[in-house]
GUKOL-670867 format. One record per residue (C-alpha): residue in three letters; x, y, z. Coordinates in Angstrom, 3 decimals. Example, Ala and Ser with C-alpha at 12.3 -4.5 7.8 and 13.67 -1.06 7.14 Angstrom:
<pts>
+-----+----------+----------+----------+
: res :        X :        Y :        Z :
+-----+----------+----------+----------+
: ALA :   12.300 :   -4.500 :    7.800 :
: SER :   13.670 :   -1.060 :    7.140 :
+-----+----------+----------+----------+
</pts>
This chain:
<pts>
+-----+----------+----------+----------+
: res :        X :        Y :        Z :
+-----+----------+----------+----------+
: MET :  137.383 :  155.933 :   59.596 :
: THR :  141.071 :  155.094 :   59.803 :
: THR :  143.105 :  158.240 :   59.239 :
: SER :  145.881 :  158.313 :   56.676 :
: ASP :  148.488 :  158.526 :   59.462 :
: GLU :  146.996 :  155.479 :   61.174 :
: ALA :  146.838 :  153.590 :   57.893 :
: LEU :  150.491 :  154.353 :   57.181 :
: ARG :  151.539 :  153.250 :   60.684 :
: ARG :  149.732 :  149.945 :   60.213 :
: ILE :  151.307 :  149.392 :   56.789 :
: ASP :  154.751 :  150.343 :   58.127 :
: ALA :  154.363 :  147.727 :   60.861 :
: VAL :  153.315 :  144.949 :   58.469 :
: ALA :  156.038 :  145.895 :   55.989 :
: ALA :  158.686 :  145.785 :   58.718 :
: GLY :  157.406 :  142.504 :   60.103 :
: SER :  157.262 :  140.771 :   56.730 :
: GLY :  160.426 :  142.234 :   55.203 :
: PHE :  158.335 :  143.789 :   52.445 :
: SER :  160.171 :  145.227 :   49.439 :
: GLY :  157.955 :  147.177 :   47.086 :
: VAL :  155.452 :  150.008 :   46.776 :
: VAL :  152.044 :  150.733 :   48.302 :
: ARG :  149.310 :  153.210 :   47.435 :
: LEU :  145.911 :  153.806 :   49.042 :
: GLU :  143.363 :  156.258 :   47.659 :
: ARG :  139.968 :  157.027 :   49.114 :
: ASP :  137.428 :  159.334 :   47.548 :
: GLY :  140.042 :  160.674 :   45.156 :
: VAL :  142.568 :  161.496 :   47.877 :
: VAL :  145.935 :  159.720 :   48.018 :
: GLU :  146.263 :  158.743 :   51.682 :
: VAL :  149.290 :  156.457 :   51.449 :
: ASP :  152.031 :  156.524 :   48.826 :
: ALA :  155.033 :  154.669 :   50.187 :
: ALA :  158.044 :  152.599 :   49.153 :
: TYR :  160.027 :  150.018 :   51.109 :
: GLY :  163.182 :  147.994 :   50.662 :
: LEU :  165.532 :  147.814 :   47.710 :
: ALA :  164.890 :  147.914 :   43.973 :
: ASP :  168.364 :  146.480 :   43.366 :
: ARG :  169.955 :  144.495 :   46.174 :
: ALA :  173.398 :  144.186 :   44.597 :
: HIS :  173.814 :  147.939 :   44.224 :
: ARG :  171.715 :  148.928 :   47.266 :
: VAL :  169.329 :  151.010 :   45.157 :
: PRO :  166.348 :  152.027 :   47.317 :
: MET :  162.791 :  151.508 :   46.192 :
: THR :  160.868 :  154.737 :   45.479 :
: THR :  157.246 :  155.462 :   44.671 :
: ALA :  158.335 :  156.096 :   41.067 :
: THR :  160.035 :  152.702 :   40.717 :
: ARG :  158.567 :  150.483 :   38.034 :
: LEU :  157.881 :  146.881 :   39.051 :
: GLY :  156.608 :  143.769 :   37.319 :
: ILE :  152.971 :  142.769 :   37.791 :
: ALA :  153.077 :  139.183 :   36.471 :
: SER :  149.531 :  138.042 :   35.645 :
: GLY :  148.178 :  141.530 :   36.231 :
: SER :  149.130 :  141.873 :   32.570 :
: LYS :  146.289 :  139.504 :   31.639 :
: THR :  143.877 :  142.385 :   32.204 :
: MET :  145.748 :  144.386 :   29.570 :
: THR :  145.473 :  141.453 :   27.175 :
: ALA :  141.730 :  141.203 :   27.798 :
: LEU :  141.325 :  144.910 :   27.084 :
: VAL :  143.286 :  144.633 :   23.831 :
: VAL :  141.013 :  141.798 :   22.707 :
: LEU :  137.860 :  143.685 :   23.690 :
: ARG :  139.070 :  146.761 :   21.830 :
: LEU :  139.413 :  144.592 :   18.715 :
: VAL :  135.888 :  143.306 :   19.356 :
: GLU :  134.597 :  146.877 :   19.615 :
: ASP :  136.361 :  147.690 :   16.345 :
: GLY :  134.612 :  144.779 :   14.624 :
: ARG :  137.819 :  142.873 :   13.910 :
: LEU :  137.007 :  140.042 :   16.313 :
: ASP :  134.003 :  138.580 :   18.092 :
: LEU :  133.692 :  136.967 :   21.518 :
: GLY :  132.113 :  134.008 :   19.779 :
: SER :  134.948 :  133.673 :   17.272 :
: SER :  136.626 :  130.287 :   17.465 :
: ALA :  140.320 :  130.251 :   18.274 :
: ARG :  140.713 :  127.702 :   15.497 :
: SER :  139.529 :  130.201 :   12.869 :
: VAL :  142.558 :  132.399 :   13.587 :
: LEU :  145.158 :  129.807 :   14.537 :
: ASP :  144.807 :  127.908 :   11.258 :
: GLU :  147.180 :  124.911 :   11.426 :
: ASP :  148.896 :  125.967 :   14.650 :
: LEU :  148.142 :  124.363 :   18.031 :
: PRO :  145.955 :  121.526 :   16.661 :
: LEU :  145.014 :  120.277 :   20.141 :
: ILE :  142.912 :  123.398 :   20.726 :
: GLY :  139.420 :  122.232 :   19.812 :
: ASP :  136.886 :  123.743 :   17.453 :
: ASP :  134.634 :  124.463 :   20.449 :
: VAL :  137.063 :  126.954 :   22.052 :
: THR :  136.041 :  130.592 :   21.572 :
: VAL :  137.678 :  133.895 :   22.391 :
: GLU :  135.249 :  134.300 :   25.290 :
: HIS :  136.198 :  130.889 :   26.708 :
: LEU :  139.875 :  131.883 :   26.640 :
: LEU :  139.202 :  135.233 :   28.316 :
: ALA :  137.076 :  133.684 :   31.075 :
: HIS :  139.496 :  130.802 :   31.822 :
: ARG :  136.815 :  128.362 :   30.686 :
: SER :  138.509 :  127.076 :   27.540 :
: GLY :  139.648 :  123.750 :   28.970 :
: ILE :  142.849 :  123.841 :   26.909 :
: GLY :  146.006 :  122.281 :   28.324 :
: ASP :  148.350 :  124.776 :   29.955 :
: TYR :  152.052 :  125.166 :   29.226 :
: LEU :  152.503 :  126.658 :   32.701 :
: ASP :  150.012 :  124.891 :   34.955 :
: GLU :  150.144 :  126.533 :   38.372 :
: ASP :  148.584 :  123.460 :   39.989 :
: GLU :  151.619 :  121.426 :   38.968 :
: LEU :  154.576 :  123.826 :   38.778 :
: ASP :  156.332 :  126.003 :   41.339 :
: PRO :  156.940 :  129.450 :   39.806 :
: ASP :  160.025 :  129.869 :   42.008 :
: ASP :  161.556 :  126.891 :   40.227 :
: TYR :  162.731 :  127.035 :   36.588 :
: PRO :  159.581 :  125.885 :   34.782 :
: MET :  160.354 :  126.932 :   31.202 :
: PRO :  161.264 :  123.934 :   29.018 :
: VAL :  163.404 :  126.123 :   26.752 :
: SER :  166.002 :  128.777 :   27.498 :
: VAL :  164.102 :  131.900 :   28.550 :
: HIS :  166.207 :  134.120 :   26.284 :
: ARG :  164.455 :  132.498 :   23.308 :
: LEU :  161.044 :  133.805 :   24.431 :
: ALA :  160.953 :  137.361 :   23.100 :
: THR :  157.849 :  137.361 :   20.856 :
: THR :  154.438 :  135.772 :   21.123 :
: GLU :  155.180 :  133.491 :   18.179 :
: ASP :  158.214 :  132.197 :   20.119 :
: PHE :  155.786 :  130.573 :   22.561 :
: LEU :  154.172 :  128.297 :   19.953 :
: PRO :  156.420 :  125.282 :   20.731 :
: LEU :  155.608 :  125.660 :   24.452 :
: LEU :  151.858 :  125.948 :   23.856 :
: ASP :  151.721 :  122.898 :   21.601 :
: GLY :  151.261 :  119.298 :   22.709 :
: HIS :  149.002 :  119.848 :   25.751 :
: PRO :  145.728 :  117.866 :   25.508 :
: ALA :  142.469 :  119.524 :   26.528 :
: LYS :  141.434 :  119.094 :   30.164 :
: PHE :  137.677 :  119.312 :   29.527 :
: PRO :  135.174 :  120.555 :   26.906 :
: ALA :  135.131 :  124.331 :   26.451 :
: GLY :  132.720 :  126.124 :   28.758 :
: GLU :  132.350 :  123.272 :   31.237 :
: ARG :  134.032 :  125.024 :   34.173 :
: PHE :  136.605 :  127.552 :   35.332 :
: SER :  140.267 :  126.552 :   35.231 :
: TYR :  142.908 :  129.256 :   35.424 :
: CYS :  145.114 :  128.991 :   32.343 :
: ASN :  148.230 :  130.985 :   31.515 :
: GLY :  148.440 :  129.505 :   28.051 :
: ALA :  144.983 :  130.778 :   27.178 :
: TYR :  146.204 :  134.369 :   27.474 :
: VAL :  149.254 :  133.702 :   25.314 :
: VAL :  146.866 :  132.284 :   22.722 :
: LEU :  144.768 :  135.450 :   23.041 :
: ALA :  147.853 :  137.595 :   22.416 :
: LEU :  148.613 :  135.478 :   19.360 :
: ILE :  145.052 :  135.862 :   18.079 :
: ALA :  145.163 :  139.635 :   18.621 :
: GLU :  148.446 :  139.910 :   16.706 :
: ARG :  147.171 :  137.924 :   13.750 :
: VAL :  143.873 :  139.771 :   13.567 :
: ALA :  145.384 :  143.247 :   13.947 :
: GLY :  148.641 :  142.686 :   12.063 :
: ARG :  150.530 :  144.319 :   14.934 :
: SER :  152.736 :  142.982 :   17.714 :
: TYR :  151.112 :  142.338 :   21.063 :
: HIS :  153.348 :  144.903 :   22.771 :
: ASP :  152.390 :  147.579 :   20.232 :
: LEU :  148.711 :  146.767 :   20.713 :
: VAL :  148.972 :  147.148 :   24.500 :
: ARG :  150.740 :  150.487 :   24.112 :
: GLU :  148.300 :  151.835 :   21.528 :
: LEU :  144.977 :  150.444 :   22.789 :
: VAL :  145.421 :  150.451 :   26.571 :
: LEU :  148.421 :  152.356 :   27.910 :
: ALA :  148.141 :  155.440 :   25.690 :
: PRO :  144.417 :  156.122 :   26.234 :
: ALA :  144.849 :  155.476 :   29.963 :
: GLY :  147.804 :  157.866 :   30.252 :
: MET :  150.008 :  155.077 :   31.636 :
: ARG :  153.202 :  156.707 :   30.454 :
: ASP :  155.516 :  154.778 :   32.796 :
: SER :  154.246 :  151.283 :   31.947 :
: GLY :  155.459 :  148.779 :   29.386 :
: PHE :  157.165 :  145.490 :   28.601 :
: PHE :  160.949 :  145.450 :   28.981 :
: ARG :  163.576 :  142.787 :   28.345 :
: SER :  164.902 :  141.304 :   31.560 :
: ASP :  168.443 :  141.523 :   30.199 :
: ASP :  168.035 :  145.218 :   29.331 :
: LEU :  165.957 :  146.772 :   32.093 :
: PRO :  165.767 :  150.570 :   32.341 :
: GLY :  167.478 :  152.005 :   35.407 :
: ASP :  164.232 :  152.831 :   37.223 :
: VAL :  162.855 :  149.270 :   36.992 :
: ALA :  163.102 :  147.046 :   40.058 :
: THR :  164.860 :  143.697 :   39.807 :
: GLY :  162.798 :  140.703 :   40.921 :
: TYR :  164.276 :  138.341 :   43.503 :
: VAL :  163.859 :  134.695 :   44.463 :
: GLU :  165.237 :  133.278 :   47.696 :
: VAL :  167.254 :  130.109 :   47.025 :
: GLY :  168.931 :  128.361 :   49.925 :
: GLY :  168.803 :  131.494 :   52.039 :
: HIS :  170.358 :  133.636 :   49.320 :
: TRP :  168.537 :  136.157 :   47.140 :
: ARG :  168.999 :  135.666 :   43.404 :
: THR :  167.465 :  137.637 :   40.540 :
: ASN :  164.599 :  136.112 :   38.587 :
: VAL :  166.286 :  136.643 :   35.202 :
: PHE :  166.489 :  132.877 :   34.519 :
: HIS :  162.951 :  132.135 :   35.729 :
: LEU :  160.845 :  134.187 :   33.324 :
: PRO :  160.689 :  134.851 :   29.569 :
: VAL :  163.150 :  137.544 :   28.545 :
: LEU :  160.157 :  139.554 :   27.300 :
: GLY :  156.673 :  138.829 :   28.592 :
: THR :  153.573 :  138.473 :   26.443 :
: GLY :  149.834 :  137.940 :   26.925 :
: ASP :  149.913 :  136.064 :   30.224 :
: GLY :  152.335 :  138.311 :   32.124 :
: GLY :  155.420 :  140.471 :   32.189 :
: MET :  154.372 :  144.121 :   32.150 :
: PHE :  156.040 :  146.678 :   34.442 :
: THR :  154.223 :  149.623 :   35.967 :
: THR :  154.006 :  152.066 :   38.886 :
: THR :  151.303 :  152.552 :   41.484 :
: GLY :  150.588 :  155.951 :   39.929 :
: ASP :  149.968 :  154.351 :   36.544 :
: VAL :  147.715 :  151.736 :   38.136 :
: SER :  145.679 :  154.582 :   39.612 :
: ARG :  145.437 :  156.154 :   36.154 :
: PHE :  144.366 :  152.765 :   34.797 :
: TRP :  141.370 :  152.535 :   37.123 :
: ASP :  140.333 :  156.122 :   36.356 :
: ALA :  140.541 :  155.422 :   32.625 :
: LEU :  138.620 :  152.164 :   32.913 :
: VAL :  135.673 :  153.604 :   34.830 :
: GLY :  135.821 :  156.744 :   32.696 :
: ASP :  135.419 :  154.659 :   29.500 :
: ALA :  138.698 :  155.912 :   28.047 :
: ILE :  139.882 :  152.401 :   27.135 :
: VAL :  136.661 :  150.583 :   26.238 :
: GLY :  133.047 :  151.727 :   26.115 :
: PRO :  130.599 :  151.337 :   29.020 :
: GLN :  128.818 :  148.311 :   27.553 :
: THR :  132.099 :  146.504 :   26.977 :
: ARG :  133.272 :  147.356 :   30.485 :
: ALA :  130.023 :  146.052 :   31.956 :
: ASP :  130.424 :  142.848 :   29.946 :
: MET :  133.976 :  142.372 :   31.200 :
: LEU :  132.827 :  142.824 :   34.796 :
: ARG :  129.971 :  140.311 :   34.520 :
: ASP :  130.770 :  137.188 :   36.518 :
: ARG :  131.391 :  134.226 :   34.194 :
: SER :  132.223 :  131.776 :   36.981 :
: PRO :  130.927 :  131.218 :   40.512 :
: ALA :  133.098 :  132.353 :   43.358 :
: ASP :  136.086 :  130.202 :   44.172 :
: PRO :  135.131 :  128.603 :   47.522 :
: ASP :  138.711 :  128.952 :   48.754 :
: GLU :  139.120 :  132.591 :   47.771 :
: GLY :  135.556 :  133.926 :   47.709 :
: ARG :  135.859 :  135.492 :   44.294 :
: GLY :  134.621 :  134.949 :   40.768 :
: TYR :  135.974 :  135.890 :   37.358 :
: GLY :  134.737 :  138.040 :   34.500 :
: LEU :  136.840 :  138.722 :   31.407 :
: GLY :  140.299 :  139.635 :   32.666 :
: PHE :  139.136 :  140.721 :   36.133 :
: TRP :  138.606 :  139.027 :   39.492 :
: LEU :  135.236 :  139.913 :   41.042 :
: ARG :  133.848 :  139.801 :   44.563 :
: PRO :  130.233 :  138.525 :   44.639 :
: GLY :  127.785 :  140.938 :   46.238 :
: SER :  130.186 :  143.838 :   45.806 :
: ARG :  131.406 :  146.141 :   43.044 :
: GLU :  135.005 :  145.537 :   44.094 :
: VAL :  137.240 :  144.522 :   41.198 :
: THR :  140.740 :  143.070 :   41.487 :
: ILE :  143.684 :  142.575 :   39.177 :
: SER :  146.546 :  140.541 :   40.556 :
: GLY :  149.507 :  138.366 :   39.736 :
: ALA :  152.438 :  136.457 :   41.150 :
: ASP :  155.489 :  134.795 :   39.701 :
: ALA :  159.119 :  134.233 :   40.563 :
: GLY :  160.281 :  137.547 :   42.034 :
: VAL :  156.954 :  139.324 :   41.420 :
: SER :  153.693 :  139.834 :   43.337 :
: PHE :  150.947 :  142.363 :   42.695 :
: ALA :  147.412 :  143.149 :   43.785 :
: SER :  145.201 :  146.131 :   43.056 :
: ARG :  141.597 :  146.484 :   44.189 :
: HIS :  139.110 :  149.123 :   43.148 :
: ASP :  135.625 :  149.674 :   44.537 :
: PRO :  133.800 :  152.605 :   42.920 :
: GLU :  130.880 :  152.255 :   45.308 :
: ARG :  132.954 :  152.599 :   48.449 :
: GLY :  135.434 :  154.950 :   46.792 :
: TYR :  138.751 :  153.239 :   47.399 :
: THR :  141.647 :  151.922 :   45.364 :
: HIS :  144.660 :  150.210 :   46.850 :
: THR :  147.670 :  148.762 :   45.096 :
: VAL :  150.658 :  146.758 :   46.306 :
: ILE :  153.572 :  145.665 :   44.110 :
: ALA :  156.546 :  143.694 :   45.423 :
: ASN :  159.764 :  142.474 :   43.831 :
: THR :  159.493 :  139.113 :   45.604 :
: GLY :  157.135 :  136.260 :   44.847 :
: ASP :  154.839 :  136.565 :   47.861 :
: GLY :  155.800 :  139.908 :   49.408 :
: ALA :  152.655 :  141.762 :   48.380 :
: TRP :  150.172 :  139.563 :   50.239 :
: PRO :  150.648 :  140.596 :   53.913 :
: VAL :  150.496 :  144.301 :   52.992 :
: SER :  147.517 :  143.792 :   50.685 :
: ALA :  145.695 :  141.925 :   53.459 :
: GLU :  146.320 :  144.822 :   55.855 :
: LEU :  144.916 :  147.273 :   53.318 :
: ASP :  141.854 :  145.047 :   52.979 :
: ALA :  141.429 :  145.194 :   56.745 :
: ILE :  141.829 :  148.980 :   56.802 :
: VAL :  139.121 :  149.635 :   54.217 :
: ALA :  136.830 :  146.860 :   55.539 :
: VAL :  136.135 :  148.661 :   58.826 :
: ASP :  135.663 :  152.141 :   57.341 :
+-----+----------+----------+----------+
</pts>
């Protein structure tokens, strides 16, 4: 088994070689073997990254949205078979009657996407409106509207950012609470994730890392790339310590009950042939293994966290660049694969 010192040396080497800026944590059998920070949280002011720095996790937030929805299902206020149309009323008329909450959660809804990753470069400026106007879930309605369905609901898997904004909207209307309040109350609080939350990009707390995009050889902040305040499809900030608490709370049934957790971790789609993974409800799954992944990437953000209760490891990488997490995450995969 690779020792913690050896693991750290390997991560140090990959971080140095790739110019990694972010945080890394590796736990095995309940022991924190690596807890390290690299690079700068704020390039303009030369603020170093620390293991307590809070960073964005982009689409990792979708898992929080899924858990909010499943909590509402457990409470009897929503059903996986509920149609989106029954909650949306007159809004978003191009979402068909056949689309259910479960379809949206599993990326099998077929609805058109306002931010289609097959067509748009997240390092560009993909928002069709000024990002400062996107501060609530309802603010996204004009962006979500006008996108025809790609295929009938349930036909196949197609990753869809818009589906998770629609889920946040449904949760708000069913619960009568803002999405951000629901995440805090139903997920973060029971998990003990005291350092996590959604923050405005134009009013970031001092311990939150700035995201960066390289443009023409110069690093610029991502403040004009992303909504000023994220919602159901991305935008939460967290620490590696809080991610560790998240996994403990999930497997300990502190957020949702065991039956709900098992349902969320049941593969709804076959493994992606290019990536060798399938999808449940808010979680990426590895066929033939109990390993579960949450991940995300956007302009100035990349994040991956894997947890395998059978083999006893959890590793998390968060970077404040759009692809910085991947070389380090791959090295962590290699470290645990041989042990």
